Every structure is written in structure tokens, then in C-alpha cells.
C-alpha positions as CSV (number, residue, x, y, z in Angstrom):
1,M,79.2,58.4,39.1
2,K,79.5,60.4,35.9
3,D,78.2,58.8,32.8
4,Y,80.5,57.1,30.4
5,R,78.9,55.8,27.2
6,P,80.1,53.0,25.0
7,D,79.9,55.4,22.1
8,D,82.7,57.4,23.7
9,F,85.1,54.5,23.1
10,D,86.8,53.6,19.8
11,F,86.9,49.8,20.0
12,K,88.5,49.2,16.7
13,K,91.3,51.7,17.3
14,T,92.0,50.3,20.7
15,L,92.2,46.8,19.4
16,G,94.7,48.0,16.8
17,E,96.8,49.8,19.5
18,I,96.8,46.6,21.6
19,S,98.0,44.6,18.5
20,E,100.8,47.1,17.8
21,S,102.0,47.0,21.4
22,I,102.6,43.3,21.4
23,K,106.1,42.2,20.4
24,K,106.1,39.4,17.9
25,P,108.7,36.6,18.0
26,N,110.4,35.6,14.7
27,I,110.3,31.9,14.1
28,L,112.3,30.2,11.4
29,I,110.7,27.0,10.0
30,C,113.1,24.7,8.2
31,G,113.0,21.2,6.6
32,A,113.0,19.3,3.4
33,T,110.2,19.3,0.9
34,G,107.3,17.2,2.3
35,A,108.5,17.5,5.9
36,G,105.1,18.8,7.0
37,K,106.1,22.4,7.9
38,S,102.7,23.9,6.9
39,S,100.8,21.2,8.8
40,V,102.9,22.0,11.9
41,V,102.2,25.7,11.6
42,N,98.5,25.2,11.0
43,Y,98.2,22.8,13.9
44,V,99.9,25.1,16.4
45,F,98.6,28.5,15.2
46,G,95.7,27.7,12.9
47,A,95.5,28.1,9.1
48,A,95.0,31.9,9.3
49,V,98.5,32.6,10.5
50,A,100.4,31.3,7.5
51,R,98.4,30.7,4.3
52,I,100.2,29.3,1.3
53,G,100.5,32.0,-1.3
54,H,100.2,34.9,1.1
55,G,103.8,35.1,2.1
56,I,106.4,37.8,1.1
57,P,109.7,36.5,-0.4
58,V,112.6,38.2,1.6
59,T,115.4,36.5,-0.2
60,R,116.0,33.4,-2.4
61,G,114.4,30.4,-0.6
62,I,113.0,32.4,2.4
63,T,109.4,33.5,2.6
64,K,108.0,35.8,5.4
65,Y,104.4,35.3,6.7
66,Q,103.1,38.1,8.9
67,R,99.5,39.0,9.6
68,A,98.7,42.2,11.4
69,D,96.3,40.4,13.7
70,A,98.7,37.5,14.5
71,G,101.2,37.5,17.3
72,V,104.1,35.8,15.5
73,V,106.2,36.3,12.3
74,L,107.1,33.1,10.5
75,Y,110.0,32.7,8.1
76,D,109.6,29.6,6.0
77,T,112.5,28.1,4.1
78,E,111.9,26.6,0.7
79,G,112.3,22.8,1.1
80,Y,114.8,20.7,-0.8
81,E,114.4,17.3,-2.4
82,I,116.9,14.6,-1.7
83,G,119.1,13.9,-4.8
84,T,118.4,17.3,-6.6
85,E,120.6,20.4,-7.1
86,K,118.6,22.3,-4.4
87,I,120.1,20.1,-1.7
88,S,123.5,21.7,-2.3
89,Q,122.1,25.2,-2.1
90,Y,119.9,24.7,0.9
91,K,122.4,25.1,3.7
92,A,124.1,28.0,2.0
93,N,120.8,29.9,1.5
94,V,119.7,29.4,5.1
95,E,123.1,30.3,6.6
96,G,123.6,33.3,4.4
97,W,120.1,34.7,5.3
98,V,120.5,34.0,9.1
99,N,123.9,35.9,9.0
100,E,122.2,38.9,7.4
101,F,118.9,38.9,9.2
102,G,120.0,40.9,12.3
103,T,121.1,43.9,10.3
104,V,118.4,46.2,8.9
105,V,119.4,49.2,6.7
106,N,117.4,52.3,7.0
107,P,116.2,53.1,3.5
108,D,116.6,56.9,4.2
109,K,120.1,56.6,5.6
110,K,121.9,53.8,3.8
111,D,124.8,54.0,6.3
112,E,122.7,53.7,9.3
113,I,122.5,50.2,10.8
114,S,120.0,49.3,13.5
115,Q,119.8,46.1,15.5
116,G,117.3,45.1,18.1
117,L,115.2,42.3,19.5
118,S,112.7,42.5,16.6
119,N,115.4,42.0,14.1
120,Q,116.5,38.6,15.3
121,I,115.5,35.0,14.7
122,H,114.3,34.0,18.2
123,E,114.0,30.2,17.6
124,V,114.1,27.6,14.9
125,W,111.7,24.7,14.3
126,Y,113.4,22.1,12.1
127,C,110.8,19.6,10.7
128,I,111.9,16.1,9.8
129,S,109.4,13.7,8.3
130,A,109.2,10.3,9.9
131,G,107.9,9.1,6.6
132,N,111.4,9.2,5.2
133,K,112.6,7.0,8.0
134,R,115.9,8.7,8.2
135,V,117.7,11.8,9.3
136,T,119.7,13.1,6.3
137,D,123.2,14.5,6.4
138,M,121.7,17.8,5.2
139,D,119.4,17.9,8.2
140,I,122.3,17.3,10.6
141,A,124.5,19.9,8.9
142,V,121.9,22.7,9.0
143,I,120.9,22.0,12.6
144,Q,124.5,22.0,13.7
145,M,125.1,25.3,11.8
146,L,122.1,26.9,13.5
147,R,123.2,25.6,16.9
148,A,126.7,27.1,16.3
149,K,125.0,30.5,15.8
150,K,123.5,30.1,19.4
151,L,119.9,29.9,18.1
152,P,117.4,27.8,20.1
153,V,116.6,24.8,17.8
154,A,114.1,22.0,18.2
155,V,113.4,19.2,15.8
156,V,109.7,18.6,15.1
157,L,109.5,14.9,14.1
158,T,106.4,14.9,11.9
159,Q,104.2,12.1,10.5
160,I,105.2,9.6,13.1
161,D,102.1,7.5,12.2
162,N,104.3,6.2,9.3
163,L,106.6,4.4,11.7
164,D,106.5,1.4,13.9
165,A,107.9,1.5,17.4
166,E,111.3,0.2,16.4
167,E,111.7,2.6,13.5
168,L,110.7,5.5,15.7
169,Q,113.3,4.6,18.3
170,A,115.9,4.5,15.5
171,M,115.0,8.0,14.3
172,E,115.0,9.4,17.8
173,A,118.4,7.9,18.4
174,A,119.8,9.5,15.2
175,I,118.4,12.9,16.2
176,R,119.7,12.5,19.8
177,N,123.2,11.4,18.7
178,H,123.8,13.5,15.6
179,C,121.7,16.7,16.0
180,Q,121.9,17.0,19.8
181,V,118.8,19.1,20.2
182,E,115.5,18.5,21.8
183,F,112.9,16.8,19.6
184,F,109.1,16.4,19.7
185,R,107.0,13.7,18.1
186,T,104.0,14.9,16.2
187,S,101.3,13.9,13.8
188,V,98.2,15.5,12.3
189,A,96.5,12.3,11.3
190,D,92.7,12.6,11.5
191,D,91.8,8.9,11.7
192,P,90.4,8.2,15.2
193,A,92.1,4.8,15.4
194,V,95.5,6.3,14.5
195,K,95.0,9.2,16.9
196,A,94.1,6.7,19.7
197,A,97.2,4.6,18.9
198,L,99.5,7.6,19.0
199,Q,98.0,9.1,22.2
200,N,101.0,8.2,24.4
201,Y,103.5,9.3,21.8
202,L,102.4,12.8,20.6
203,Q,104.3,15.7,22.2
204,W,102.4,18.8,20.8
205,D,102.0,20.3,24.3
206,E,105.7,19.7,25.1
207,M,106.7,21.3,21.9
208,V,104.7,24.4,22.6
209,S,106.1,24.6,26.2
210,W,109.6,24.4,24.8
211,A,108.8,27.2,22.3
212,I,107.4,29.5,25.1
213,D,110.3,28.7,27.5
214,H,113.0,29.6,24.8
215,L,111.5,33.0,24.1
216,D,112.4,36.2,25.8
217,E,109.7,37.1,28.3
218,S,108.7,40.2,26.3
219,L,107.9,38.0,23.3
220,R,105.8,35.3,25.0
221,E,102.5,37.3,24.9
222,G,102.6,37.4,21.1
223,F,103.3,33.7,20.8
224,I,100.7,32.6,23.3
225,S,98.0,34.8,21.9
226,A,98.7,33.4,18.4
227,L,98.2,29.8,19.6
228,K,95.1,28.0,18.2
229,G,94.3,26.4,21.5
230,N,96.2,26.2,24.8
231,L,93.6,28.1,26.7
232,E,95.3,27.3,30.1
233,A,98.5,29.0,28.9
234,K,96.5,32.0,27.8
235,K,94.8,32.2,31.1
236,R,98.1,32.1,32.9
237,L,99.5,34.9,30.7
238,I,96.4,37.0,31.4
239,N,96.5,36.5,35.1
240,H,100.2,37.1,35.5
241,R,101.0,39.7,32.9
242,I,98.0,41.4,31.3
243,I,95.8,42.1,34.3
244,P,98.6,43.5,36.4
245,L,99.5,45.9,33.6
246,Y,96.0,47.5,33.8
247,T,95.8,47.3,37.6
248,S,98.9,49.5,37.7
249,G,97.3,51.9,35.3
250,A,94.2,52.1,37.5
251,A,96.3,52.7,40.5
252,G,98.1,55.6,38.6
253,V,94.7,57.2,37.9
254,A,93.8,57.1,41.6
255,L,97.3,58.1,42.8
256,T,95.6,61.2,44.2
257,P,92.3,59.8,45.6
258,I,89.4,60.6,43.4
259,P,85.8,61.2,44.4
260,F,83.5,58.3,43.7
261,S,81.7,60.6,41.3
262,D,84.9,60.7,39.1
263,A,85.4,56.9,39.2
264,A,84.4,56.8,35.5
265,L,88.0,57.6,34.8
266,L,88.7,53.9,35.5
267,V,86.2,52.7,32.9
268,P,88.4,53.2,29.7
269,I,91.2,51.3,31.5
270,Q,88.8,48.4,32.3
271,I,87.4,48.4,28.7
272,K,90.8,48.3,27.2
273,M,91.8,45.5,29.6
274,S,88.7,43.5,28.6
275,L,89.5,43.9,24.9
276,H,93.1,42.8,25.6
277,I,91.8,39.7,27.4
278,M,89.4,39.0,24.5
279,K,92.2,39.3,22.0
280,T,94.4,36.9,23.9
281,Y,91.7,34.3,23.9
282,G,91.0,34.9,20.1
283,L,87.5,36.0,20.7
284,D,87.9,39.4,19.1
285,Q,87.9,37.6,15.7
286,K,84.9,35.5,16.5
287,L,82.1,38.0,16.5
288,G,82.2,41.6,15.1
289,N,80.1,43.2,17.8
290,L,81.4,41.2,20.7
291,S,83.8,44.0,21.7
292,S,81.1,46.6,21.9
293,L,78.9,44.1,23.8
294,V,81.6,43.6,26.4
295,G,82.3,47.4,26.5
296,S,78.6,48.0,27.1
297,V,78.6,45.5,30.0
298,V,81.7,47.0,31.6
299,V,80.3,50.6,31.2
300,S,76.9,49.7,32.7
301,E,78.2,47.5,35.5
302,S,81.5,49.2,36.6
303,G,79.9,52.0,38.5
304,R,77.2,49.9,40.1
305,L,79.6,47.2,41.1
306,L,82.2,49.6,42.5
307,A,79.5,51.3,44.6
308,Q,78.3,47.9,45.8
309,T,81.9,46.9,46.6
310,L,82.6,50.0,48.5
311,S,79.4,49.9,50.5
312,A,80.0,46.3,51.4
313,N,83.5,47.1,52.4
314,L,84.7,44.1,50.4
315,F,88.2,45.7,50.1
316,K,88.6,45.0,53.8
317,L,88.8,41.3,52.9
318,I,92.2,42.0,51.2
319,P,95.1,41.8,53.7
320,G,96.7,45.2,54.2
321,V,94.0,47.3,52.6
322,G,92.5,48.6,55.8
323,T,89.2,50.5,55.8
324,A,87.9,51.7,52.4
325,I,86.3,55.2,52.5
326,G,82.9,54.9,50.9
327,T,83.1,58.1,48.9
328,T,86.8,58.0,47.8
329,V,88.6,55.8,45.3
330,N,92.3,55.5,46.2
331,T,95.1,53.4,44.6
332,V,94.2,50.2,46.5
333,V,90.5,50.5,45.7
334,A,91.2,51.3,42.1
335,S,93.8,48.5,41.5
336,S,91.9,45.9,43.5
337,F,88.6,46.6,41.8
338,T,90.3,46.5,38.4
339,A,92.0,43.2,39.2
340,A,88.7,41.7,40.2
341,M,87.1,43.0,37.0
342,G,90.0,41.5,35.0
343,Y,89.6,38.1,36.7
344,A,85.9,38.1,36.0
345,I,86.3,39.0,32.3
346,S,89.1,36.5,31.9
347,E,87.1,33.7,33.4
348,I,84.1,34.5,31.2
349,C,86.3,34.6,28.1
350,F,87.9,31.3,29.1
351,R,84.5,29.7,29.3
352,C,83.4,31.2,26.0
353,A,86.6,30.1,24.3
354,T,86.3,26.6,25.7
355,A,82.7,26.3,24.4
356,V,83.4,27.8,21.0
357,F,86.9,26.5,20.1
358,E,87.1,23.2,22.0
359,E,83.5,22.1,22.1
360,G,82.3,23.6,18.9
361,K,79.2,25.2,20.4
362,D,77.2,28.0,19.0
363,I,76.6,30.2,22.1
364,E,74.7,33.3,23.0
365,W,77.4,35.8,24.1
366,A,75.0,37.7,26.4
367,D,74.5,34.5,28.4
368,Y,78.1,34.8,29.4
369,F,78.8,38.5,29.3
370,N,76.3,40.0,31.8
371,G,76.3,41.9,35.1
372,E,75.3,38.9,37.2
373,N,78.2,36.7,36.0
374,I,80.7,39.6,36.4
375,A,79.5,40.4,39.9
376,N,79.6,36.8,41.1
377,L,83.1,36.3,39.7
378,M,84.4,39.5,41.2
379,A,83.0,38.5,44.6
380,E,84.9,35.2,44.2
381,W,88.1,37.0,43.4
382,F,87.8,39.1,46.7
383,K,87.2,35.9,48.7
384,V,90.3,34.2,47.1
385,S,92.4,37.3,47.8
386,R,91.3,37.3,51.4
387,H,92.6,33.7,51.9
388,G,95.6,34.1,49.5
């Protein structure tokens, strides 16, 4: 197979292209002062997504948080304090801004109005602090206003460690009866004893599932890739959406069967797929030279593994493939091989992310990203495909 060198690939540029291609959901975060909005955002996405002081004011009382390397755009409403003048302004500020948000004026053509998916609020998280032990009339009014505008709204009931079981039931009843939206119990308490006591009450996972389910399918990748944890959700996204995207690209390259000597045409697709998978797991931010390491492994192993796969006729294990010709790469060979490579890279990234993010380990990347691991996992994929 013709040589393809890692130096031929612009990793930074490609990661930038991947980021730009991902559609970002716009999430509106509402609630009174002290409702724990920042804590909720940091727990779900990590502190890097929305840092206090790094937002851009878009109108009175509304601040936009958008990072180029994050898959979501957050709009934070300035809180209000009960019994102050701000409480009378809060609903009007939020409603006025929501009404105007879907309309964007082109600065070069003042009379040109454009509307689209990116210029909408896609869902609302309304934070209510359990520490206040009540749902205010303002909370109810704003939530009902947002519901009337057909926006998906969920109440995030924060700081539930401040309530006993009876008080919690009362707040839940108030939300259920007066707000009529789904709600989720949360707390970011660090005390091990408190966390243990709340174990059967917390609904972080349910909240994230609600958020994903209420997004348009085209927006889910951005949201899921921005999550701080939820590695299983990321793996499902990769397997069902990202890998098939690149297997289709590989099949397109081999639409006219290409000689094995030209199979290096598949390598850039496989490297980009690997970077896309890494980004989804959040590993592209963890180590500066990890992308080039993965690229080098893909470059060095792709041709060898493809030759090995062809010679072993592993493609015959896949129903409907038939007999692979040892010197030609056709659409089935290209797409199957790329899918197997994607599975291998995804599984390796999943193991790395688990070790680094969930177990706090300091790992040697080369122990995971190497030819032996990729070959074994690809063989596993072929066996599963044969029986699936």
C-alpha cells in the first residue's frame, strides 16, 4: 500500500472542522438568585463550559456562554431576589428576550431577516432551590409563560439536601400541580454521608436523559459531547451516528473498487473518524499530542490490518458480503473495515476516558493506543457482526 505519513495530516485543522460541523443546542437557564444555576451547569458539563465572568451580555439580564470547543450554548438569566424590584422585571425580561431570540438581523442588510434551528431556544432548565422550601409565584408565572411558547421546560430542583422527606414531597407537589412540567431532584453536596443519604433521591441521569430526548436529533451530538461524564451515552452516539458517517465516506471512496495499493485513500477518513471519536469522549483536550499519537497508530496499522483482514477473508464472516478479492477494495470491504476500525478506536477511547475521568488514573496512552489492541478489537467486531 502507498505510504501515508502522519505529517501529511493537519490534526489541529481537522479537529477545528469537526467542531464547526457540530450543531450546538441553545439552552436557557432560569431561576432566582441562589437557585444553584452555575452548580447545575458545572455538574452536567464541567466548569470549563460556563465560567463566571466569561459570558457575553446579549440583552439586559441575559448572558451568553459559548466556547468554541464546547458543544452547547448557554443563556443564563440574571436571577432575582424575592422582595426586591428585580422580581417585577424578571418575567418581562425573559419573555421579551425569548420573543426576539428567533429573529436575527443581518448587519449588512438591515431588512433581511433569517430564522433557523440555530436561532432558537431548544429547551429551558428552570432551577428552583429546595433551600427556599417553596415555589414562588414568579417561578410559576415564568414557567407557564415558557410552556405557552411551546418550549420544552424542566424544573431542576436543586439543593435537596436542605429538605426532609416531608418538605421534599410538598415542594414536588407544588411543582406538579402549579408548574405542570417534569422535574428532577439534584444536589452537589460533597459530604459522603449526605451523598449516601441522597443516593435514592438524586435524578441527574434522568435529567440528562430528558435533555437529550427533547432535542432535535441533529443537536444531540453537541449536547452529548459536551457532557462531563455519561460515557455510555457518548459510546451509543459514536456507534449509532458517528461511525456510520465515516463508513459511508469510506464506501464512497471505494465506489469504484480500488486496488489494494491505493487503499491509503481510506486512511485520512479513518484518522478523522478517530479524532471525532476522541473529541466526543473529551480526550482531545486531555493531552496535546494524543491526536498525533492516534494518527500515527492508524497510519501504521491501517494498511497492515487491512492486508491481514483480506488475506484471512474475515469479510466473509459478515452476512451478505460474499467473497472478498484479495487485491481489490470495494465498498463493502472499505465500509466494513472502517466500521471495525471505528469500533476499536471507540472502545479504546472509552477505556481511556473511564480510567482518566471516572477513576482519576494517570495512564500511559501508548498502553491503550497500539496495534495489538486495535487488531484484537477489530477481530472482535467481525465476530460480533457475523452473529449479529
